[in-house]
N, C-alpha and C positions, 0 to 999 in steps of 0.2 A: 889709713886715715885715722888720726887720733880722735879721741872722744869729743873734744871741743870743736874740731873741724866738722865732724859728723853732725853735731848738733846745729852748727851754723848752716850746713848744707840742708838739713831737714827743715829748718826755719825758712831758708830761702825758697825751697820748693813750696812750702805752705803759702808764703806771701804771693809767689807767682801763681799758684793754683787758685787762690781766692780772688785775686784781682782779675785774672783772665776769665775766671768763671763769671764774675760780675759783668764784664764786658759782653760775653756771649749771652748771658741772661737778658741784658738790656737790648741787644740786637734781636733776640728771639721775641721778646716782649713787643718791640717795635713792629716786627713783621706780623704778629698776631693782632695787636690792639690799636696801633696807630695807623699803619698802612692797611691792615686787615689782610686776611689770606687772599681774597679776590684781588685786592690792590697789589699785593706782593706777587701774585701769579702774573698779573698784567705787566708789572715792571720786569719780572724775570723774562717774560716773553719778548718784551721790547729790547732787552739786553742780549737776546739770542740764546738763552738757556733752553736746551731741548726739554721737552716734556714738562714745561713750566707748571702745569696744573698738578702734576705729581710731585715735582721737586720742591715747589714753594712750601707746601705744608710740612714736608719731610725736613727741610732745612730749618724752618721756623721752630718746629718741635725739637729738633736736635740742638739748636742753639739755646732755646729756653730751658729745656729739661737737662741737656748736657751741661749748660752753665751752672744750673743748680747742683748737679752732681759734682762738678768741680769744686764749687764753693764748700760743699759738705765733705768732699773727699771720698765719694762713693763711686766705686768702679773706675777709678781715676785713669788707669792706663788704657782701658778700653775706650772710655769716653773721650779722652784726649786724642787717641788715635783716630776716632771717627771725626772729631772736630778738625784735626789736621787734614784729613781727606776732604772735608767740607771746604776748608780754606784753599786747598790745592785746586779744587774744582772752581771756586770763585776766581782764583787767579787766572786759570787757563781759559775759562769761558767768558769772563767779563773784564778783568782788570789789566791783562797784558796789553791790550790795545790802548790803554790809558797811560802807558809808560810806567815810570817808577813812583813818582811822587803823588801824594794825596791831592785832591780828593778822589780821583778816578783811577790812579795807578795802583801798583801792587804793594805799595809800602805797608799799609795796614794789614791786609790779609797775609802778607809775608811774615810780618811780625807776629801775628796771631798763630800762624802755622809753626813758626820756630818755637814759640812758647809751648804750644800743645805737643810738639814732638819732644821737647825737653821733658814735659810731664809724662808723656808715654814712656820715655826711657828711664826717667828718674823716679817715677812714682809720686805718691801723694804728699810726701813730707810728713811733718808732725801734725797732730791735732786733726786727724782725718778718720772718717768712718772706716776706711780701708784698714787702718791700723787696729781699730777695735775688732773688726772681723778676724784679722790675723791672730790677735791675742786670744779671742774666743776659740778659734780652731786649735790653737796650741794647748789650751786648757782641756778641751775635749779629747785630744789625742793623748794627753799625759795620764 
């Protein structure tokens, strides 16, 4: 890959990371502050999510904090992998029975899972805290 294509790829990953992070942050915020954790727990229970009392706060935290981590580019590959598993769980446990299309189908969680898998594989892109950490580690090793 030539330098110009590499820069475009890095910018594309950055745009994807930031926008997907904002979406996850919004969903986590919604679960905490609009629906509240008891409300989210009740909704998860009605949707058939097992151990809803445990899963609801874990999912809300993962989406809010994980979304922020994606926006900043902190631990991107790990965070994106966890969010991809979160979306896989949402599809299997809740959305498959709704078919493909929104609002109840797998369309949105599938798109979010594909995006987070791409970030887990491709990394943070440019302008990320992950890049700063790598540069600092290289300086320390030199």
